[in-house]
C-alpha angles and dihedrals in degrees: 000000000000092000092048095048091047093051091049091047093057068078109079139127174296140074129157150140136138109272134175120276114276094016110157122253089251094053091048089048095050090046091053096046091049096049103034118083096159141008147167139201148121131287141204117197127193137169122232114229127180111212118180090341094310125115117231135174119227145160095047118195130172141187146121139291142199129184141178123187130279110032105323120120150140119212109182125187111202103166137078085359140357115257129149135207114190135172127189096189094271110044137029118224125198116192126190108196096195092051092035088224131145123200121188135187135166109281096228090058092047097047101039105129095339127129088256089066090064094056104025108027133073128307091252096089100146087069091069100024141047104221129195143161114261102188133247126314136158092002093305135101111234137211130184126222120198119191114233090207106092088204094059118126092230128056099191135019118190120192125195115210127194128180090346093307128107106241102169141017123195115198123199114192132200093267090060090254118141127212123194121206119188117199120211140178092010116187120199125221098347119177115265130189117255090248096038094118097041110123118222115194108235115244113278096004118148112235125211123185126202135182 
């Protein structure tokens, strides 16, 4: 469960900027990427399941996020459990409060062609993704990002834009499962402290490093 949730979370989010009416999702997205160096907000995450031919949402989780380009972010799960994903620009830290365990890995390896690279990586997104408009649905303009890396955990990332802001990310993984992340109360380019993304290992926590 934890591994699945953490992979989805590297999914996590923010894009916004005032754009002209009827701008395509791709235009909105590129404007956001070029103008947004930091953001914060809240998220709701659900998994999509098909039961007897009926689509249902399950395993809801929620929390808050912060990010500053490139490669700095805090993705905090608050419900139904406390878990933290944090990156300082060089390393990714995954902290499970209940187990009091910290896992670390190099950030470049962790981001790669994951959804997190879209939000937290560099501005050169088309190096790692093939991006195209995908039409309008549910009051949002959609674009699709397909990782160029064949070893990526995800096969397709759909992003719903509304008034220049990202409102939803749908992540389809290599097992055919889809995770939906809704973004709320997003604030663009807030002021962060210089040490905002510095990770401090909690007292007594066991630490594990991976490549």
